[in-house]
C-alpha positions in Angstrom: 40.9 0.9 -3.7 41.4 -0.4 -0.3 39.0 -3.1 1.4 37.4 -0.5 3.4 36.6 1.6 0.2 35.1 -1.4 -1.6 33.0 -2.1 1.7 31.7 1.2 1.7 31.2 1.7 -1.8 29.0 -1.6 -1.5 26.8 -0.1 1.3 26.3 2.9 -0.7 25.1 1.0 -3.6 22.8 -1.2 -1.2 21.5 2.2 0.5 20.5 3.8 -3.0 19.0 0.5 -4.1 16.7 0.3 -1.0 16.0 4.1 -1.3 15.0 3.4 -4.8 13.0 0.5 -4.0 10.9 2.7 -1.2 10.2 5.4 -3.6 9.3 3.8 -6.7 7.2 1.4 -4.7 5.2 4.5 -3.8 4.5 5.6 -7.2 4.3 2.2 -9.1 2.3 0.2 -6.8 0.1 -1.7 -9.2 -2.4 -4.1 -7.8 -0.1 -4.9 -4.7 2.9 -6.0 -7.1 5.5 -4.6 -4.8 5.3 -7.8 -2.7 6.8 -9.5 -5.9 10.7 -9.1 -5.4 11.2 -9.7 -9.2 9.0 -7.0 -10.1 10.3 -4.5 -7.6 13.8 -5.4 -9.0 12.6 -4.5 -12.3 11.2 -1.1 -11.4 14.5 0.0 -9.8 16.6 -0.7 -12.7 14.1 0.3 -15.2 12.0 3.2 -14.0 9.6 3.7 -17.0 7.1 1.0 -17.3 7.1 0.9 -21.2 8.8 2.7 -24.1 5.6 3.8 -25.8 5.7 7.4 -27.3 4.6 8.8 -23.9 7.5 7.3 -22.0 10.2 7.0 -24.4 12.9 9.0 -25.8 11.7 11.8 -27.7 14.2 11.6 -30.4 12.8 8.1 -31.4 9.1 9.1 -31.8 9.2 12.7 -33.0 12.8 13.2 -33.9 13.2 16.0 -31.2 16.2 16.8 -28.8 16.3 15.7 -25.5 15.9 18.1 -22.4 19.4 18.0 -21.7 20.5 18.4 -25.2 18.2 21.4 -25.5 19.8 23.0 -22.1 23.1 22.4 -23.5 22.3 24.1 -26.9 20.9 27.0 -24.9 23.9 27.4 -22.8 26.0 27.2 -25.8 23.9 29.9 -27.6 22.7 27.5 -30.6 19.2 27.6 -29.5 16.8 28.6 -32.6 13.5 29.3 -31.2 10.5 27.3 -32.6 7.6 29.4 -33.4 4.5 28.6 -31.7 1.4 27.7 -33.6 -1.2 27.2 -31.0 -4.2 29.3 -30.8 
């Protein structure tokens, strides 16, 4: 990789980091915490605030496949439809 390419890659990383900071500042602004650079950096690196059953991986809490795995299974023709037991 040339020096120009590495500088361009660094610029793109900085651009995306700033973009994520701005976007996530808009929906995770808790009591003005966006003024804290440490909190803002955490939000950029980990977009979900916790790993509770609502935010976390569905496989961990419910034994279900993720959306990406379900889509891949459907594309492969491996999908077994689960019956809906609602009223």
